[in-house]
C-alpha angles and dihedrals in degrees: 000000000000114000118226128203108220102173136020123197116209112188114192138173094202096255121135088244092058090053090072086077090071091059092044096057095048096091091054090044091054093045101044108015093223128178110263120213113196108201124198118178121193119197102197111078090202094057123100115279087229123106121231110277092245091063096048089047093050091050090048091050091056091049092050088061091053095260113149094236132152136181119237121193122197136175119223144055108339098224092049094047092047091054092049 
C-alpha cells in the first residue's frame, strides 16, 4: 500500500530561519500535491491580526505555483496552537 501525504502543517514565526521550512516541504509537495496549512500564532491579543508580510508572501508564492495552500492565524500560545 502506497502512503499518501494529504496535508502538511507549516508553523512559522515569520523569521528568516523559519522560512527554511518552505523549501524543505517542496519535495513532498511535488510528490504528493498535499494541502499546505501555513500557521501563524500570535501571543499578544492586542497585536494586529495580520501576519508578518514574509508569511503572507511565502503562502502566496505557494499558491502561485498551484499549491493548495492557505494561511491560518490563531491567537494563543504557539506550542498549544500547533498541537491543536
